[in-house]
LOZA-924758 format. One record per residue: x, y, z of N, C-alpha, C in turn; residue number from 1; residue in three letters. Coordinates in Angstrom, 2 decimals. Layout:
      n.u      n.v      n.w     ca.u     ca.v     ca.w      c.u      c.v      c.w    n  res
        X        Y        Z        X        Y        Z        X        Y        Z  NUM  ala
...
This chain:
      n.u      n.v      n.w     ca.u     ca.v     ca.w      c.u      c.v      c.w    n  res
    -0.08   -13.76    -1.56    -1.11   -12.85    -1.05    -2.48   -13.45    -1.32    1  unk
    -3.27   -13.63    -0.24    -4.57   -14.26    -0.36    -5.73   -13.26    -0.37    2  unk
    -5.49   -12.06     0.15    -6.60   -11.11     0.22    -6.09    -9.67     0.26    3  unk
    -6.95    -8.76    -0.18    -6.69    -7.32    -0.17    -7.83    -6.65     0.57    4  unk
    -7.49    -5.64     1.36    -8.53    -4.82     2.01    -8.50    -3.42     1.40    5  unk
    -9.65    -2.97     1.00    -9.82    -1.59     0.53   -10.66    -0.86     1.58    6  unk
   -10.13     0.21     2.14   -10.85     0.97     3.17   -11.35     2.28     2.59    7  unk
   -12.61     2.59     2.82   -13.20     3.78     2.22   -14.03     4.57     3.22    8  unk
   -14.13     5.87     2.96   -15.03     6.74     3.71   -16.16     7.25     2.80    9  unk
   -16.31     6.61     1.64   -17.33     6.95     0.64   -17.04     8.24    -0.10   10  unk
   -15.88     8.82     0.07   -15.56    10.08    -0.61   -15.19     9.82    -2.06   11  unk
   -15.36    10.83    -2.89   -14.98    10.75    -4.28   -13.48    10.51    -4.43   12  unk
   -12.72    10.96    -3.44   -11.26    10.79    -3.49   -10.84     9.34    -3.37   13  unk
   -11.74     8.48    -2.93   -11.36     7.07    -2.74   -11.84     6.17    -3.87   14  unk
   -12.45     6.75    -4.90   -12.99     5.94    -6.00   -11.87     5.26    -6.80   15  unk
   -10.81     6.00    -7.12    -9.71     5.40    -7.88    -9.06     4.26    -7.12   16  unk
    -8.96     4.42    -5.81    -8.40     3.35    -4.98    -9.29     2.11    -5.03   17  unk
   -10.61     2.30    -5.02   -11.54     1.18    -5.14   -11.33     0.44    -6.45   18  unk
   -11.25     1.19    -7.54   -11.08     0.56    -8.85    -9.74    -0.17    -8.95   19  unk
    -8.71     0.39    -8.34    -7.40    -0.24    -8.38    -7.40    -1.51    -7.53   20  unk
    -8.00    -1.45    -6.35    -8.08    -2.63    -5.48    -8.86    -3.75    -6.17   21  unk
    -9.96    -3.38    -6.83   -10.77    -4.38    -7.53   -10.00    -4.99    -8.70   22  unk
    -9.31    -4.15    -9.47    -8.52    -4.64   -10.60    -7.42    -5.58   -10.12   23  unk
    -6.77    -5.23    -9.02    -5.72    -6.09    -8.45    -6.29    -7.43    -8.01   24  unk
    -7.44    -7.41    -7.35    -8.03    -8.66    -6.87    -8.41    -9.56    -8.03   25  unk
    -8.87    -8.97    -9.14    -9.22    -9.75   -10.32    -7.97   -10.35   -10.97   26  unk
    -6.95    -9.53   -11.11    -5.71    -9.98   -11.75    -5.01   -11.06   -10.93   27  unk
    -5.00   -10.88    -9.61    -4.29   -11.80    -8.73    -5.17   -12.96    -8.27   28  unk
    -6.47   -12.88    -8.59    -7.45   -13.89    -8.16    -7.40   -14.09    -6.65   29  unk
    -7.54   -12.98    -5.92    -7.56   -13.03    -4.46    -8.84   -12.36    -3.97   30  unk
    -9.16   -12.59    -2.72   -10.35   -12.01    -2.13   -10.16   -10.51    -1.89   31  unk
   -11.21    -9.77    -2.10   -11.21    -8.33    -1.82   -12.27    -8.03    -0.78   32  unk
   -11.83    -7.48     0.35   -12.77    -7.00     1.35   -12.89    -5.49     1.20   33  unk
   -14.11    -5.02     1.00   -14.39    -3.60     0.96   -14.85    -3.20     2.36   34  unk
   -14.06    -2.35     2.99   -14.23    -2.06     4.42   -14.61    -0.61     4.66   35  unk
   -15.54    -0.42     5.56   -15.86     0.93     6.05   -15.89     0.90     7.57   36  unk
   -15.13     1.80     8.18   -15.09     1.91     9.64   -15.75     3.23    10.03   37  unk
   -16.69     3.16    10.96   -17.37     4.37    11.40   -17.37     4.45    12.92   38  unk
   -17.63     5.64    13.43   -17.69     5.88    14.86   -19.12     6.24    15.23   39  unk
   -19.72     5.44    16.10   -21.10     5.71    16.54   -21.20     7.06    17.24   40  unk
   -20.20     7.34    18.08   -20.16     8.62    18.81   -21.42     8.85    19.64   41  unk
   -21.88     7.78    20.29   -23.05     7.91    21.18   -22.55     8.14    22.60   42  unk
   -22.36     9.38    22.93   -21.76     9.71    24.23   -22.77     9.70    25.37   43  unk
   -24.04     9.72    25.05   -25.07     9.81    26.10   -25.65     8.43    26.42   44  unk
   -25.98     7.67    25.38   -26.65     6.39    25.59   -25.74     5.38    26.28   45  unk
   -26.30     4.63    27.19   -25.59     3.53    27.84   -25.38     2.41    26.83   46  unk
   -24.14     1.91    26.68   -23.87     0.84    25.71   -24.71    -0.41    25.95   47  unk
   -25.22    -0.59    27.16   -26.02    -1.77    27.48   -27.52    -1.53    27.31   48  unk
   -27.90    -0.31    26.98   -29.32     0.02    26.88   -29.91    -0.45    25.56   49  unk
   -31.25    -0.62    25.55   -31.94    -1.02    24.33   -31.84     0.07    23.28   50  unk
   -31.85     1.32    23.73   -31.73     2.44    22.79   -30.41     2.38    22.04   51  unk
   -29.34     2.12    22.78   -28.02     2.02    22.15   -27.98     0.85    21.18   52  unk
   -28.52    -0.28    21.59   -28.50    -1.47    20.74   -29.29    -1.23    19.45   53  unk
   -30.42    -0.53    19.57   -31.24    -0.24    18.40   -30.51     0.70    17.46   54  unk
   -29.91     1.75    18.03   -29.19     2.71    17.20   -27.97     2.06    16.54   55  unk
   -27.32     1.17    17.28   -26.16     0.49    16.72   -26.57    -0.39    15.54   56  unk
   -27.66    -1.13    15.69   -28.16    -1.99    14.61   -28.53    -1.15    13.39   57  unk
   -29.21    -0.04    13.64   -29.60     0.84    12.54   -28.38     1.43    11.84   58  unk
   -27.36     1.79    12.62   -26.15     2.38    12.05   -25.42     1.38    11.17   59  unk
   -25.31     0.14    11.63   -24.64    -0.89    10.84   -25.40    -1.13     9.54   60  unk
   -26.73    -1.17     9.61   -27.53    -1.39     8.41   -27.36    -0.23     7.43   61  unk
   -27.36     0.98     7.96   -27.25     2.17     7.11   -25.88     2.23     6.42   62  unk
   -24.83     2.00     7.20   -23.48     2.05     6.63   -23.24     0.88     5.67   63  unk
   -23.82    -0.28     5.98   -23.67    -1.43     5.09   -24.34    -1.20     3.75   64  unk
   -25.52    -0.60     3.78   -26.22    -0.27     2.54   -25.44     0.75     1.73   65  unk
   -24.92     1.77     2.41   -24.15     2.81     1.72   -22.88     2.23     1.09   66  unk
   -22.26     1.27     1.78   -21.04     0.65     1.26   -21.32    -0.11    -0.04   67  unk
   -22.38    -0.88    -0.06   -22.73    -1.63    -1.27   -23.13    -0.70    -2.41   68  unk
   -23.87     0.34    -2.09   -24.27     1.29    -3.13   -23.07     2.02    -3.70   69  unk
   -22.11     2.34    -2.85   -20.88     3.01    -3.30   -20.14     2.12    -4.31   70  unk
   -20.02     0.84    -4.00   -19.31    -0.07    -4.91   -20.09    -0.30    -6.20   71  unk
   -21.39    -0.47    -6.08   -22.21    -0.68    -7.28   -22.19     0.53    -8.20   72  unk
   -22.05     1.70    -7.62   -22.01     2.92    -8.42   -20.73     3.02    -9.24   73  unk
   -19.62     2.56    -8.68   -18.32     2.81    -9.29   -17.67     1.57    -9.91   74  unk
   -18.24     0.40    -9.69   -17.69    -0.82   -10.27   -18.74    -1.52   -11.13   75  unk
   -18.29    -2.17   -12.18   -19.18    -2.97   -13.02   -19.19    -4.38   -12.46   76  unk
   -19.97    -4.59   -11.42   -19.95    -5.85   -10.68   -20.82    -6.91   -11.34   77  unk
   -20.31    -8.13   -11.35   -21.10    -9.26   -11.81   -22.01    -9.73   -10.68   78  unk
   -22.96   -10.59   -11.01   -23.89   -11.08   -10.00   -23.23   -12.03    -9.01   79  unk
   -22.23   -12.78    -9.50   -21.60   -13.80    -8.65   -20.15   -13.41    -8.34   80  unk
   -19.97   -12.34    -7.62   -18.63   -11.88    -7.24   -18.14   -12.71    -6.05   81  unk
   -17.60   -13.88    -6.34   -17.23   -14.81    -5.28   -16.06   -14.31    -4.44   82  unk
   -15.23   -13.43    -5.00   -14.06   -12.95    -4.27   -14.27   -11.59    -3.60   83  unk
   -15.50   -11.09    -3.65   -15.78    -9.76    -3.09   -16.71    -9.87    -1.90   84  unk
   -16.33    -9.22    -0.80   -17.25    -9.16     0.33   -17.15    -7.80     1.00   85  unk
   -18.20    -7.46     1.72   -18.32    -6.15     2.36   -18.26    -6.32     3.87   86  unk
   -17.63    -5.36     4.52   -17.59    -5.40     5.99   -17.67    -3.98     6.53   87  unk
   -18.48    -3.84     7.56   -18.62    -2.57     8.27   -18.18    -2.79     9.71   88  unk
   -17.32    -1.91    10.19   -16.85    -1.99    11.58   -17.13    -0.67    12.29   89  unk
   -17.41    -0.78    13.58   -17.56     0.41    14.41   -16.35     0.53    15.31   90  unk
   -15.69     1.68    15.24   -14.53     1.91    16.09   -14.32     3.41    16.25   91  unk
   -14.00     3.83    17.46   -13.81     5.25    17.72   -12.58     5.80    17.00   92  unk
   -11.59     4.93    16.78   -10.38     5.33    16.07   -10.32     4.53    14.77   93  unk
   -10.54     5.20    13.65   -10.67     4.52    12.37    -9.44     3.68    12.05   94  unk
    -8.26     4.25    12.29    -7.02     3.54    11.98    -6.94     2.20    12.71   95  unk
    -7.35     2.18    13.96    -7.30     0.94    14.73    -8.34    -0.06    14.24   96  unk
    -9.47     0.44    13.78   -10.47    -0.44    13.19    -9.96    -1.11    11.93   97  unk
    -9.24    -0.35    11.12    -8.64    -0.91     9.90    -7.58    -1.94    10.26   98  unk
    -6.75    -1.63    11.23    -5.72    -2.57    11.66    -6.33    -3.88    12.12   99  unk
    -7.43    -3.79    12.88    -8.09    -4.99    13.37    -8.58    -5.86    12.21  100  unk
    -9.15    -5.22    11.18    -9.64    -5.96    10.02    -8.49    -6.64     9.27  101  unk
    -7.36    -5.95     9.16    -6.19    -6.54     8.49    -5.75    -7.81     9.21  102  unk
    -5.66    -7.73    10.54    -5.19    -8.88    11.31    -6.21   -10.02    11.30  103  unk
    -7.48    -9.69    11.41    -8.53   -10.71    11.42    -8.58   -11.49    10.12  104  unk
    -8.25   -10.82     9.02    -8.37   -11.45     7.70    -7.02   -11.80     7.08  105  unk
    -5.94   -11.58     7.81    -4.58   -11.86     7.30    -4.39   -11.24     5.92  106  unk
    -4.81   -10.00     5.78    -4.76    -9.32     4.47    -3.32    -9.09     4.04  107  unk
    -3.08    -9.22     2.73    -1.75    -9.05     2.19    -1.46    -7.63     1.76  108  unk
    -2.51    -6.79     1.63    -2.31    -5.40     1.22    -3.52    -4.57     1.64  109  unk
    -3.24    -3.33     2.03    -4.30    -2.36     2.31    -4.25    -1.30     1.22  110  unk
    -5.40    -1.01     0.63    -5.51     0.02    -0.41    -6.40     1.14     0.10  111  unk
    -5.91     2.37    -0.03    -6.65     3.54     0.43    -6.53     4.67    -0.58  112  unk
    -7.48     5.58    -0.53    -7.40     6.77    -1.36    -6.72     7.89    -0.61  113  unk
    -6.20     8.84    -1.36    -5.56    10.01    -0.77    -6.45    11.23    -0.94  114  unk
    -6.43    12.09     0.04    -7.24    13.30    -0.01    -6.38    14.55    -0.14  115  unk
    -5.09    14.39    -0.39    -4.22    15.55    -0.47    -3.29    15.63     0.71  116  unk
    -2.75    16.81     0.94    -1.66    16.98     1.89    -2.04    16.60     3.32  117  unk
    -3.18    17.03     3.81    -3.53    16.74     5.20    -3.79    15.26     5.41  118  unk
    -4.48    14.60     4.46    -4.77    13.18     4.59    -3.49    12.37     4.50  119  unk
    -2.58    12.80     3.64    -1.33    12.06     3.47    -0.55    12.04     4.78  120  unk
    -0.45    13.19     5.44     0.27    13.24     6.70    -0.43    12.40     7.76  121  unk
    -1.76    12.42     7.76    -2.51    11.65     8.76    -2.29    10.15     8.56  122  unk
    -2.36     9.71     7.31    -2.22     8.28     7.04    -0.79     7.81     7.25  123  unk
     0.17     8.57     6.75     1.55     8.08     6.77     2.35     8.53     7.98  124  unk
     2.10     9.70     8.47     2.90    10.20     9.59     2.13    10.21    10.90  125  unk
     0.80    10.30    10.84     0.02    10.43    12.05     0.09    11.86    12.55  126  unk
    -0.68    12.17    13.57    -0.64    13.51    14.15     0.33    13.51    15.32  127  unk
    -0.10    12.96    16.45     0.79    12.85    17.60     1.18    11.41    17.88  128  unk
     0.66    10.49    17.08     0.98     9.08    17.24     1.53     8.57    15.92  129  unk
     1.98     7.33    15.93     2.51     6.75    14.70     1.41     6.64    13.66  130  unk
     1.79     6.83    12.42     0.82     6.78    11.34     0.56     5.36    10.86  131  unk
    -0.25     5.24     9.84    -0.68     3.95     9.34     0.48     3.06     8.91  132  unk
     1.43     3.63     8.19     2.53     2.83     7.68     3.41     2.31     8.81  133  unk
     3.61     3.13     9.84     4.44     2.73    10.96     3.94     1.46    11.63  134  unk
     2.63     1.29    11.64     2.03     0.21    12.43     1.26    -0.81    11.60  135  unk
     1.11    -0.59    10.31     0.29    -1.48     9.49     0.87    -2.89     9.44  136  unk
     0.03    -3.91     9.63     0.49    -5.30     9.54     0.70    -5.78     8.11  137  unk
     0.50    -4.91     7.12     0.71    -5.29     5.72     1.11    -4.05     4.92  138  unk
     1.61    -4.23     3.70     1.93    -3.08     2.85     0.70    -2.21     2.60  139  unk
     0.94    -0.90     2.45    -0.15     0.06     2.24     0.02     0.72     0.87  140  unk
    -1.01     0.64     0.04    -1.01     1.28    -1.27    -1.95     2.48    -1.22  141  unk
    -1.39     3.67    -1.38    -2.16     4.91    -1.37    -2.33     5.41    -2.80  142  unk
    -3.57     5.58    -3.23    -3.87     5.89    -4.62    -4.45     7.30    -4.74  143  unk
    -3.81     8.19    -5.50    -4.35     9.54    -5.70    -5.71     9.50    -6.39  144  unk
    -6.50    10.50    -6.12    -7.89    10.49    -6.58    -8.04    10.54    -8.09  145  unk
    -7.06    11.09    -8.80    -7.19    11.22   -10.25    -6.53    10.09   -11.02  146  unk
    -6.02     9.08   -10.32    -5.32     7.98   -10.99    -6.31     7.13   -11.77  147  unk
    -5.96     6.76   -13.01    -6.90     6.03   -13.87    -6.30     4.78   -14.50  148  unk
    -5.05     4.45   -14.17    -4.43     3.27   -14.75    -4.35     2.19   -13.69  149  unk
    -4.88     1.00   -14.00    -4.98    -0.03   -12.98    -4.16    -1.27   -13.32  150  unk
    -3.31    -1.16   -14.32    -2.30    -2.17   -14.57    -1.02    -1.73   -13.87  151  unk
    -0.02    -2.58   -13.85     1.23    -2.23   -13.19     2.39    -2.66   -14.10  152  unk
     2.61    -1.88   -15.15     3.67    -2.22   -16.10     5.05    -1.85   -15.56  153  unk
     5.14    -0.69   -14.91     6.44    -0.19   -14.46     6.41     0.14   -12.97  154  unk
     7.28    -0.53   -12.23     7.39    -0.31   -10.78     8.73     0.36   -10.50  155  unk
     8.70     1.45    -9.74     9.92     2.14    -9.34    10.13     1.94    -7.84  156  unk
    11.26     1.32    -7.48    11.56     1.07    -6.07    12.73     1.95    -5.65  157  unk
    12.50     2.81    -4.66    13.54     3.70    -4.16    14.26     3.00    -3.01  158  unk
    15.53     2.66    -3.21    16.27     1.89    -2.22    17.31     2.74    -1.50  159  unk
    17.62     2.33    -0.29    18.71     2.93     0.47    19.71     1.86     0.89  160  unk
    19.70     0.72     0.15    20.66    -0.37     0.33    20.56    -1.03     1.70  161  unk
    19.36    -1.15     2.23    19.18    -1.86     3.49    18.79    -3.30     3.21  162  unk
    19.10    -4.19     4.17    18.73    -5.59     4.01    17.21    -5.75     3.92  163  unk
    16.49    -4.90     4.63    15.03    -4.96     4.57    14.53    -4.64     3.17  164  unk
    15.28    -3.85     2.39    14.92    -3.59     1.00    14.88    -4.89     0.20  165  unk
    15.82    -5.77     0.48    15.89    -7.04    -0.25    14.64    -7.87     0.02  166  unk
    14.22    -7.92     1.28    13.01    -8.68     1.61    11.76    -8.01     1.04  167  unk
    11.76    -6.69     1.00    10.64    -5.96     0.39    10.53    -6.26    -1.10  168  unk
    11.67    -6.24    -1.77    11.68    -6.50    -3.22    11.29    -7.95    -3.50  169  unk
    11.70    -8.86    -2.64    11.30   -10.26    -2.79     9.78   -10.38    -2.74  170  unk
     9.16    -9.71    -1.78     7.69    -9.71    -1.69     7.09    -9.06    -2.93  171  unk
     7.66    -7.94    -3.35     7.15    -7.18    -4.47     7.18    -8.00    -5.76  172  unk
     8.28    -8.70    -5.98     8.43    -9.52    -7.19     7.39   -10.64    -7.19  173  unk
     7.31   -11.38    -6.10     6.42   -12.54    -6.06     4.95   -12.17    -6.01  174  unk
     4.63   -11.07    -5.34     3.23   -10.70    -5.15     2.66    -9.87    -6.28  175  unk
     3.49    -9.04    -6.93     2.97    -8.13    -7.94     3.70    -8.19    -9.28  176  unk
     5.02    -8.11    -9.27     5.75    -8.02   -10.54     5.55    -9.25   -11.42  177  unk
     5.65   -10.44   -10.84     5.47   -11.66   -11.64     4.05   -11.77   -12.17  178  unk
     3.00   -11.65   -11.33     1.63   -11.76   -11.86     1.30   -10.71   -12.92  179  unk
     1.81    -9.48   -12.75     1.51    -8.41   -13.70     2.50    -8.37   -14.86  180  unk
     3.60    -9.11   -14.77     4.64    -9.04   -15.80     5.30    -7.67   -15.83  181  unk
     5.50    -7.09   -14.66     6.00    -5.72   -14.56     7.51    -5.65   -14.72  182  unk
     7.98    -4.50   -15.17     9.40    -4.18   -15.07     9.61    -3.51   -13.72  183  unk
    10.72    -3.85   -13.06    11.02    -3.32   -11.73    12.34    -2.58   -11.79  184  unk
    12.28    -1.27   -11.59    13.47    -0.43   -11.66    13.87    -0.03   -10.24  185  unk
    15.04    -0.50    -9.80    15.55    -0.21    -8.47    16.47     1.00    -8.58  186  unk
    16.16     2.05    -7.84    16.80     3.35    -8.03    17.32     3.89    -6.70  187  unk
    18.50     4.47    -6.75    19.07     5.10    -5.56    19.65     6.46    -5.93  188  unk
    19.36     7.45    -5.08    19.93     8.78    -5.25    20.98     8.98    -4.17  189  unk
    22.24     9.14    -4.57    23.31     9.37    -3.62    23.71    10.83    -3.59  190  unk
    24.13    11.29    -2.42    24.61    12.65    -2.27    26.13    12.65    -2.16  191  unk
    26.74    13.82    -2.18    28.21    13.91    -2.13    28.77    13.41    -0.80  192  unk
    27.93    13.40     0.22    28.38    12.95     1.54    28.23    11.44     1.73  193  unk
    27.63    10.78     0.75    27.43     9.34     0.87    28.73     8.60     0.61  194  unk
    29.01     7.63     1.45    30.27     6.89     1.35    30.10     5.66     0.45  195  unk
    30.98     5.54    -0.54    31.08     4.33    -1.37    29.73     3.89    -1.93  196  unk
    29.00     4.82    -2.51    27.69     4.48    -3.05    27.72     3.41    -4.12  197  unk
    28.71     3.48    -5.03    28.80     2.48    -6.10    29.07     1.10    -5.54  198  unk
    29.93     1.03    -4.51    30.22    -0.26    -3.88    28.98    -0.82    -3.19  199  unk
    28.22     0.07    -2.58    26.99    -0.37    -1.92    25.98    -0.90    -2.95  200  unk
    25.90    -0.24    -4.09    25.00    -0.71    -5.13    25.41    -2.08    -5.63  201  unk
    26.70    -2.31    -5.81    27.19    -3.62    -6.26    26.88    -4.69    -5.22  202  unk
    27.14    -4.36    -3.94    26.82    -5.31    -2.87    25.33    -5.62    -2.86  203  unk
    24.51    -4.59    -3.03    23.06    -4.76    -2.98    22.59    -5.66    -4.12  204  unk
    23.11    -5.44    -5.31    22.73    -6.27    -6.45    23.10    -7.73    -6.22  205  unk
    24.29    -7.96    -5.67    24.73    -9.34    -5.42    23.86   -10.01    -4.36  206  unk
    23.57    -9.29    -3.31    22.73    -9.85    -2.24    21.31   -10.11    -2.74  207  unk
    20.77    -9.17    -3.52    19.43    -9.35    -4.05    19.38   -10.54    -5.01  208  unk
    20.45   -10.71    -5.82    20.51   -11.81    -6.76    20.49   -13.17    -6.09  209  unk
    20.98   -13.24    -4.85    20.96   -14.49    -4.10    19.57   -14.83    -3.59  210  unk
    18.73   -13.80    -3.44    17.39   -14.00    -2.88    16.30   -13.99    -3.94  211  unk
    16.48   -13.16    -4.97    15.41   -12.93    -5.95    15.92   -13.21    -7.35  212  unk
    15.16   -13.99    -8.10    15.47   -14.25    -9.51    14.32   -13.72   -10.35  213  unk
    14.60   -12.64   -11.09    13.57   -12.04   -11.93    14.24   -11.25   -13.02  214  unk
    13.94   -11.59   -14.27    14.62   -10.95   -15.41    14.22    -9.49   -15.60  215  unk
    13.12    -9.09   -15.00    12.62    -7.74   -15.24    13.18    -6.67   -14.33  216  unk
    14.24    -6.98   -13.57    14.81    -6.00   -12.64    15.97    -5.26   -13.29  217  unk
    15.96    -3.94   -13.17    17.10    -3.12   -13.59    17.52    -2.23   -12.42  218  unk
    18.77    -1.75   -12.47    19.31    -0.95   -11.37    19.89     0.35   -11.92  219  unk
    19.77     1.38   -11.11    20.34     2.66   -11.49    20.67     3.47   -10.24  220  unk
    21.81     4.15   -10.31    22.19     5.05    -9.22    22.61     6.37    -9.82  221  unk
    22.24     7.44    -9.18    22.66     8.76    -9.64    23.01     9.61    -8.42  222  unk
    23.77    10.68    -8.66    24.17    11.57    -7.57    23.46    12.91    -7.73  223  unk
    22.93    13.39    -6.63    22.25    14.68    -6.64    22.05    15.15    -5.21  224  unk
    22.17    16.45    -5.00    21.86    17.00    -3.70    20.35    17.22    -3.54  225  unk
    19.66    17.25    -4.66    18.20    17.37    -4.65    17.61    15.96    -4.78  226  unk
    17.65    15.21    -3.67    17.26    13.80    -3.70    15.84    13.63    -4.20  227  unk
    14.92    14.39    -3.68    13.52    14.17    -3.98    13.10    14.75    -5.33  228  unk
    13.76    15.83    -5.74    13.53    16.33    -7.08    13.99    15.32    -8.11  229  unk
    15.12    14.66    -7.84    15.63    13.62    -8.73    14.70    12.42    -8.76  230  unk
    14.15    12.08    -7.60    13.20    10.97    -7.54    11.94    11.28    -8.34  231  unk
    11.46    12.51    -8.24    10.31    12.93    -9.03    10.57    12.79   -10.52  232  unk
    11.75    13.21   -10.93    12.12    13.12   -12.34    12.17    11.65   -12.77  233  unk
    12.66    10.80   -11.89    12.74     9.38   -12.21    11.36     8.75   -12.37  234  unk
    10.43     9.18   -11.54     9.05     8.71   -11.67     8.52     9.01   -13.07  235  unk
     8.79    10.23   -13.54     8.31    10.62   -14.87     9.09     9.92   -15.98  236  unk
    10.41     9.83   -15.83    11.25     9.23   -16.88    10.93     7.75   -17.08  237  unk
    10.65     7.05   -16.00    10.37     5.60   -16.10     8.89     5.31   -16.34  238  unk
     8.07     6.38   -16.37     6.62     6.23   -16.51     6.09     5.25   -15.47  239  unk
     6.53     5.46   -14.24     6.20     4.55   -13.15     4.70     4.51   -12.89  240  unk
     4.19     3.31   -12.69     2.80     3.12   -12.31     2.63     3.08   -10.80  241  unk
     3.73     2.91   -10.10     3.72     2.94    -8.65     5.13     3.23    -8.15  242  unk
     5.23     4.05    -7.13     6.49     4.32    -6.45     6.48     3.52    -5.15  243  unk
     7.53     2.73    -4.93     7.57     1.84    -3.77     8.69     2.27    -2.84  244  unk
     8.36     2.34    -1.54     9.35     2.74    -0.56     9.20     1.93     0.72  245  unk
    10.31     1.76     1.40    10.34     1.12     2.71    10.35     2.21     3.78  246  unk
     9.44     2.12     4.74     9.45     3.06     5.87    10.72     2.81     6.66  247  unk
    11.48     3.88     6.87    12.82     3.72     7.45    12.92     4.40     8.80  248  unk
    13.71     3.77     9.68    13.91     4.32    11.02    14.86     5.50    11.00  249  unk
    15.81     5.49    10.05    16.79     6.56    10.06    16.12     7.89     9.75  250  unk
    16.58     8.91    10.40    15.98    10.24    10.24    16.29    10.81     8.87  251  unk
    15.28    11.38     8.25    15.53    12.19     7.07    15.18    11.58     5.74  252  unk
    15.02    10.25     5.65    14.76     9.69     4.33    13.26     9.62     4.06  253  unk
    12.57     8.64     4.65    11.14     8.51     4.41    10.38     9.73     4.96  254  unk
    10.75    10.15     6.16    10.07    11.28     6.77    10.17    12.52     5.90  255  unk
    11.36    12.78     5.38    11.55    13.95     4.53    10.78    13.82     3.23  256  unk
    10.68    12.59     2.72     9.93    12.40     1.49     8.47    12.77     1.68  257  unk
     7.87    12.25     2.75     6.46    12.50     2.98     6.20    13.98     3.24  258  unk
     7.15    14.63     3.93     6.93    16.03     4.26     7.42    16.97     3.16  259  unk
     8.18    16.44     2.21     8.71    17.29     1.16     7.62    17.84     0.26  260  unk
     7.63    19.13     0.04     6.55    19.77    -0.69     6.40    19.22    -2.11  261  unk
     7.52    18.96    -2.79     7.43    18.51    -4.18     6.76    17.14    -4.29  262  unk
     7.15    16.24    -3.38     6.55    14.91    -3.43     5.10    14.95    -2.97  263  unk
     4.82    15.79    -1.98     3.43    15.97    -1.57     2.59    16.45    -2.75  264  unk
     3.12    17.37    -3.53     2.40    17.87    -4.69     2.22    16.77    -5.73  265  unk
     3.28    15.96    -5.92     3.23    14.88    -6.89     2.09    13.92    -6.56  266  unk
     1.97    13.55    -5.29     0.97    12.57    -4.89    -0.41    13.18    -4.87  267  unk
    -0.54    14.35    -4.27    -1.86    14.97    -4.15    -2.44    15.36    -5.50  268  unk
    -1.57    15.63    -6.48    -2.05    15.96    -7.82    -2.31    14.72    -8.67  269  unk
    -2.01    13.55    -8.11    -2.37    12.33    -8.80    -1.33    11.80    -9.75  270  unk
    -0.05    12.10    -9.53     0.97    11.65   -10.45     1.26    10.16   -10.36  271  unk
     1.25     9.61    -9.13     1.61     8.21    -9.00     1.14     7.66    -7.66  272  unk
     0.65     6.42    -7.63     0.35     5.77    -6.35     1.64     5.49    -5.58  273  unk
     1.50     5.38    -4.27     2.64     5.14    -3.40     2.40     3.88    -2.60  274  unk
     3.30     2.89    -2.75     3.23     1.64    -2.00     4.33     1.66    -0.95  275  unk
     3.95     1.51     0.30     4.93     1.60     1.38     4.91     0.36     2.25  276  unk
     6.09     0.00     2.74     6.27    -1.15     3.60     6.68    -0.70     4.99  277  unk
     6.06    -1.26     5.98     6.53    -1.09     7.35     7.74    -2.02     7.53  278  unk
     8.86    -1.46     7.93    10.09    -2.23     8.04     9.94    -3.45     8.95  279  unk
     9.07    -3.36     9.95     8.90    -4.45    10.90     8.22    -5.67    10.28  280  unk
     7.64    -5.51     9.09     7.01    -6.65     8.42     8.01    -7.74     8.08  281  unk
     9.27    -7.38     7.96    10.26    -8.32     7.46    11.30    -8.70     8.50  282  unk
    10.96    -8.50     9.77    11.87    -8.92    10.84    11.78   -10.42    11.05  283  unk
């Protein structure tokens, strides 16, 4: 991973995400782009007119100044921050503006703050279109507003024994677990209707072992009809610093997690950051 993008709307809810993105960039020694996307919303002025051009220039200057002031307020920045840069983009659809910045800079991770239940659904599920995770060209780390720990000692990965999980864990180990010296706990919750869960876990461990070599990985499987309540308990029991999930095409797993009231409460109340992978990243 060569760079991280942190996207902000200057809200207080995004401050923890800023601090986490900055801490990650320092630890990993990668570039951090602090990004703000705004919408001019000039419905009257002709885009080719001098008035529009003047207002656009003024808007970029205003938002650029606000972006730097926001960072200076919340970060203890040195004078020679060689790995930090600021970018302001204008786009009518903020999500698309962020996507463009990710692709232009080949960013390895997007970091964003969470604003609670409505923001979570907008970022991860979208309203009438696909959400950020569905289409993001890189992993997305969503950080609750009250989060204050910026190390990554314990990573909890919720698996469903898919091959894409193996590629996700490979990225996770090389990009985060090794640099941070993290423990990685791979966890699966099986229900009574699940077929041969123990055999699947054994197969998954063998397949992962062929791809990934890391002493800090542990595995656990448990059975429960309350899948997400069990996952919440696991987050607390392992003292997870981040919960990692793969966005899945199958109905009911990722979608139910995001919409599940208990997990929504967990994230919106600031219990744990959520790192999600778009499955298409590993095709």
